[in-house]
C-alpha positions, 0 to 999 in steps of 0.5 A: 401112332399118334396124330402125325402118322402119315396116311398112304394109298396103295394101288395094289395091282395084284392080290398077292394073297390070291397068287401065294396061297393062304399060308400056314402055321402063323406063316406071312405066305398068305398075306397081301402087300398091304400087311407086308408093307405095314410090317416092314414100315413098323420094323424100320420105324422102330429101328429108325435111329440105327438105320438113319444114323441120326437123320431121323430119329423118331419118324411118324407111323406110316398107315396104308389102305389097300385099293385093288386097282385091277378091280377098278377101286381108287381113292374117291378123294386122293387129297385125304392121304399124304401120298401113294405107293404103287406096288408089284404085279405079274402083269407087263405095264405095256399090256393092252388091259383096261385097268392098266390104261387107266392105272397109267392115267391115274399116274398121270393125274397124280403128276399134275396133282403133285401127289408124292408117289413111291412106286416098287417093282411093277409100280417103278415100271408103271410110272415110267411108262406113264410119264413118257419112258418106256418098258420092255421085256429086260434085254439081259434077262429076269432077275429074282432072288437077292441082287445088288445095285450100284447107287450112282452119283445123283444118288449120292446127292440124294439119299440119306445116309449115302451108300455105294450100294445096296441089295434087294429081292427082286422078282422081275422079268420087264425093265425100263428101257427108256427113262422119262424126261425130268427123272434122275437115275439114283442106282443101276445095275449091270443087268438092270440099267434103272434101278431106282429114278427119281423126280424131285418132290414127286416120285421115288421108285425102286426096282426091287422089293423091300417088302419081300426082304422082310417076308422071304417066304412070300417070294419063295411062293412066288417063285413057285408059281413062276415054276409051275407057269414056266415064267422063269428057266428052271436053271435060274430059279435052281439058283435063286431060291437058295439065296432068299435067306441072304440078308438085304438093305431093305431097311436102308431102302424103306427108310429112303421111302420115309425120308421121301414122304417126310420131304427130306430129299427136297433140298438134296443138291441136285435139283431138277 
């Protein structure tokens, strides 16, 4: 990894391995979020020159340390990390749970301390909820499996290299319905308006899950959980399951996360 490795604290908002089981035969189906993130980050780093089209040839390694925030575990000293990544959960950020209220307060503290933070899924929603936005059940229904988002004009000023759209694997029932102030919308879709949001030098979020795109069997397990708990209409799951093997743009999305932590977005044409 070398001495230039970037150390990220992962705020784990669910124990993924408890939800999807232990897997078998060497499968990733029992892996936790930290393991999935490490695998996808290592893959993208190994192929960085191809993915970034020369924007960055040899990014430093990203290393991840998990903290069970549902169990009240947080870094003793956030300054020992180069940033934070807040990951997914089956909970809603608007639920009146003590651990969620603490998480929202911790996000406000990250904002005050200017700690670079990425949010994915629930983390994307929690950042918006904590900083003056609003999250609710998605008015247009849940999104599961592979979906496409369109990059906005602001997104084309920020993302490197520029794309018109990108696809990811999705697993969400809720959505941001009110954007917090000082945030740009980088991507949108007909089902979920705020697919990616950004606060310069501070926050970058994605509604979709790049870590599932590299490990689709984990998402299949979560969708089985949805079916057992009747969380998603049966017809929607029947349509979504066969799409899991479709390709996605997870490599490009993870590269954006690299670029954010490496401060490549800081001098984008659009500033706040």
